C-alpha positions as CSV (number, residue, x, y, z in Angstrom):
1,M,0.2,-0.1,0.0
2,T,1.2,3.5,-1.0
3,E,1.5,6.3,1.3
4,A,-0.2,9.8,0.8
5,F,1.1,12.7,-0.2
6,S,1.7,14.2,3.4
7,A,4.0,17.6,2.8
8,P,2.2,20.8,2.8
9,P,2.2,23.0,-0.4
10,A,5.8,24.2,-1.2
11,P,6.8,27.5,-2.7
12,C,9.6,28.5,-4.5
13,A,11.8,29.2,-1.6
14,Q,10.9,25.5,0.4
15,L,11.6,23.8,-2.7
16,T,14.8,25.8,-3.2
17,A,16.3,24.9,0.5
18,A,15.2,21.1,-0.4
19,V,17.4,21.0,-3.3
20,E,19.9,22.5,-1.5
21,R,19.9,19.7,1.3
22,V,19.6,17.0,-1.2
23,V,22.5,18.5,-3.0
24,G,24.5,18.7,0.3
25,L,23.7,15.2,1.1
26,G,24.7,13.6,-2.4
27,A,28.1,15.6,-2.1
28,K,28.9,14.2,1.2
29,L,28.3,10.5,-0.4
30,G,30.5,11.6,-3.5
31,R,27.4,12.1,-5.6
32,S,27.2,14.9,-8.1
33,R,24.2,17.1,-8.4
34,E,23.1,15.5,-11.8
35,E,23.3,12.3,-9.9
36,V,21.1,12.9,-7.1
37,L,18.6,15.2,-9.0
38,D,17.8,14.0,-12.3
39,P,15.0,16.1,-13.8
40,E,13.5,13.1,-15.8
41,T,13.5,10.9,-12.9
42,L,11.6,13.8,-11.1
43,H,9.1,14.4,-13.6
44,R,8.2,10.5,-13.8
45,S,8.1,10.2,-10.0
46,C,5.9,12.9,-9.3
47,G,4.2,13.6,-12.4
48,V,4.9,17.5,-12.4
49,P,5.8,18.3,-16.7
50,L,9.7,18.5,-17.0
51,G,9.9,22.1,-17.9
52,V,8.1,22.9,-14.7
53,V,10.2,20.7,-12.7
54,R,13.6,22.4,-14.0
55,A,11.8,25.8,-13.4
56,L,10.9,25.2,-9.9
57,M,14.3,23.5,-9.0
58,E,16.0,26.6,-10.3
59,G,13.7,29.0,-8.0
60,R,11.4,30.0,-10.7
61,P,7.6,30.2,-11.0
62,A,6.3,28.2,-13.4
63,G,2.7,28.8,-13.1
64,E,-0.4,26.0,-12.3
65,P,-2.7,24.5,-14.8
66,D,-6.3,24.2,-13.3
67,I,-7.1,20.9,-11.7
68,H,-8.4,19.4,-14.7
69,E,-5.4,19.9,-16.8
70,R,-3.2,19.1,-14.2
71,F,-5.3,15.6,-14.0
72,R,-5.2,14.7,-18.1
73,Q,-1.1,15.6,-17.8
74,R,-0.4,13.2,-14.9
75,L,-3.0,10.5,-16.2
76,D,-1.4,10.3,-19.8
77,L,2.0,10.2,-18.2
78,L,0.7,7.2,-15.9
79,H,-1.0,5.6,-19.0
80,E,2.4,6.2,-20.8
81,T,5.0,4.9,-18.5
82,H,3.3,2.4,-16.1
83,R,2.9,-0.5,-18.7
84,K,2.5,-4.4,-18.2
85,A,5.2,-7.3,-18.3
86,N,5.3,-7.5,-22.2
87,G,6.2,-3.8,-22.3
88,R,2.5,-2.5,-23.7
89,K,0.5,-0.3,-22.2
90,F,-2.8,-1.1,-20.7
91,S,-5.7,-1.2,-22.6
92,H,-9.1,1.2,-21.7
93,G,-10.8,-2.3,-20.9
94,E,-7.9,-3.3,-18.8
95,I,-7.7,-0.8,-16.7
96,A,-11.7,-0.4,-16.3
97,R,-11.9,-3.7,-15.4
98,E,-9.3,-4.0,-12.5
99,S,-10.2,-0.4,-11.5
100,G,-13.9,-0.6,-11.3
101,I,-14.4,2.5,-13.4
102,S,-16.7,1.6,-16.3
103,R,-14.6,1.0,-19.7
104,Q,-16.9,4.4,-21.1
105,Q,-15.5,6.8,-18.3
106,V,-11.8,5.6,-18.7
107,Q,-11.8,6.2,-22.2
108,A,-13.5,9.8,-21.6
109,L,-11.2,10.5,-18.7
110,L,-8.4,9.7,-20.6
111,C,-9.3,11.6,-24.0
112,G,-10.2,14.8,-21.6
113,D,-13.8,14.5,-22.1
114,R,-14.9,14.0,-18.5
115,R,-13.9,15.8,-15.5
116,P,-12.7,13.2,-12.8
117,T,-14.4,12.9,-9.5
118,M,-12.6,11.9,-6.4
119,D,-13.5,8.3,-6.7
120,H,-11.6,8.4,-10.4
121,C,-8.7,9.7,-8.7
122,A,-8.9,7.3,-5.9
123,R,-9.2,4.3,-8.3
124,L,-6.6,5.2,-10.9
125,E,-4.2,6.0,-8.4
126,R,-4.7,2.7,-6.8
127,F,-4.2,0.9,-10.4
128,F,-1.2,2.8,-11.3
129,R,0.3,2.1,-7.7
130,R,1.1,5.8,-7.1
131,P,0.3,8.1,-3.7
132,A,-3.3,9.4,-2.9
133,G,-3.3,12.9,-4.2
134,F,-1.0,12.6,-7.1
135,L,-3.5,13.3,-9.6
136,Q,-4.6,15.8,-8.2
137,S,-1.7,17.6,-5.6
138,E,-0.2,21.4,-6.7
139,D,3.0,20.9,-9.0
140,S,5.0,22.7,-6.3
141,E,3.6,20.0,-3.7
142,A,3.9,16.7,-5.4
143,L,7.5,18.1,-6.4
144,G,8.2,18.8,-2.8
145,C,7.2,15.4,-1.7
146,A,9.4,13.8,-4.5
147,L,12.2,15.7,-3.0
148,A,11.6,14.9,0.6
149,A,11.8,11.3,-0.4
150,I,15.1,11.5,-1.9
151,E,16.3,13.5,1.1
152,K,15.3,10.3,3.7
153,T,17.0,8.0,1.3
154,L,20.1,9.7,1.2
155,L,20.1,10.4,5.1
156,Q,19.5,6.6,5.3
157,E,22.6,6.0,3.0
158,L,25.0,8.6,4.7
159,Q,23.9,7.1,8.3
160,Q,25.0,3.3,7.2
161,L,28.0,5.2,5.6
162,Q,29.4,6.8,8.4
163,E,28.7,4.0,10.7
164,L,30.8,1.7,8.3
165,Q,33.7,4.6,8.2
166,E,33.7,4.2,12.2
167,L,34.0,0.5,12.1
168,Q,36.9,0.5,9.4
169,G,38.5,3.7,11.3
170,H,38.5,2.1,14.5
171,G,39.2,-1.5,13.5
172,E,37.8,-4.8,14.5
173,R,40.3,-6.0,17.0
174,S,40.1,-2.3,18.8
175,A,36.5,-2.2,19.1
176,L,35.8,-5.8,20.1
177,A,38.3,-5.0,22.9
178,A,36.6,-1.5,23.9
179,A,33.3,-3.6,24.1
180,S,34.4,-6.3,26.1
181,A,35.9,-3.9,28.7
182,G,32.6,-2.3,28.9
183,A,33.8,1.2,27.3
184,G,30.9,2.6,25.3
185,R,28.6,0.9,23.0
186,P,29.0,-2.6,21.0
187,S,30.5,-2.2,17.8
188,L,29.0,-1.7,14.6
189,Y,30.3,-5.7,13.9
190,E,28.7,-7.0,17.0
191,R,25.4,-5.1,16.0
192,H,24.8,-6.5,12.7
193,G,27.7,-8.9,12.1
194,V,29.3,-9.8,8.9
195,D,26.0,-10.5,7.0
196,G,24.2,-7.6,8.3
197,I,26.9,-5.3,7.2
198,A,26.9,-7.0,3.8
199,L,23.7,-6.0,3.2
200,R,24.1,-2.3,3.8
201,A,27.2,-2.2,1.7
202,A,24.6,-2.6,-1.3
203,L,23.3,0.7,-0.5
204,L,26.8,2.5,-0.6
205,P,28.2,4.3,-3.9
206,H,30.6,1.6,-5.7
207,R,34.0,3.2,-4.5
208,E,32.9,2.9,-0.4
209,R,31.5,-0.6,-1.1
210,T,35.0,-1.5,-2.8
211,K,36.7,-0.1,0.3
212,L,34.3,-2.2,2.3
213,L,34.7,-5.7,0.6
214,A,38.3,-5.2,0.7
215,W,38.1,-4.8,4.9
216,L,35.6,-7.8,5.2
217,D,38.2,-9.8,3.4
218,T,40.8,-8.7,5.7
219,H,38.6,-9.3,8.8
220,L,37.9,-12.9,7.4
221,A,41.5,-13.6,6.9
222,E,42.5,-12.4,10.7
223,N,39.7,-14.1,12.3
224,A,40.7,-17.4,10.4
225,A,44.1,-16.5,11.8
226,A,43.1,-16.0,15.2
227,H,40.9,-19.1,15.7
228,G,43.1,-21.5,13.8
229,H,42.7,-23.0,9.9
230,G,39.7,-25.0,11.3
231,G,37.7,-21.9,11.7
232,E,36.8,-23.3,15.1
233,P,38.5,-21.6,18.3
234,G,41.5,-23.3,19.2
235,G,41.6,-25.6,15.9
236,G,45.0,-26.1,14.7
237,R,45.8,-26.6,18.5
238,P,47.3,-29.9,19.8
C-alpha cells in the first residue's frame, strides 16, 4: 500500500532549500547534483511536467494549470510509463476491469472528455500504484514530496556510510576490546555481523562498497588466523 502525499504545499523558497539539502547530502556521498537530482526521474516520479520541474528547482515560478488539466497531464504520463510486463500499455478495458471504473468513463477520462471525481482519482491512483493525491496535488507540492523522499533515502545511506566508516577507522580488534571492557556501546560488527554489514554495503556508492569488501576480506582472514585454520576456536592446536 502506498503512502499518501503528506507534505504541505512547497513554494519556490522551500523547494530551493530542499534542493540544496539534497545536493549537500549527495556531495557527502560522493555524488554530483546530476546524480541525485535528475529532472527526468523527478518528472516521472511526481508527474510534474519536465519544464516545470526544471523551473521550480531553479527557484522560478512556473504557474499552475487548472485541476482538470493537471489531472490529464498526470494520467497521460501514468498511461504512457506504467506498462505491463510485456512492455505494452494497459488497454482501456484492462484499466476499467481492474480499477472498477466503466470502460466508457476510462476512455472519456483519458481523452479529457470528462472531469474526474475524487473516486475516479482514488481508483486510478491505486491501479497505477501511485500515492493518494498524485493526480490532483499542486505541482510544487508534488515536487516537494518527491524531493523529501530523495532526502530521506540519502540520509539513510549517509547514516549507514558513517557507521561503516566508524568501524573501518577503529579496526575490528580495538572495537571488540573496547566493548569487552565495557567502554561504550557494542561495535557495528557486534550489532550486525558480517552478513548485516554486507547487506548494508548494497546502499553504498561503488567506491565505498569496494573499500568495505576489502575490509571484510581482511577481517575474515584475521579471524581465521586467530582461531586456527579449522575455523573453530583452538582448531589447529594440539
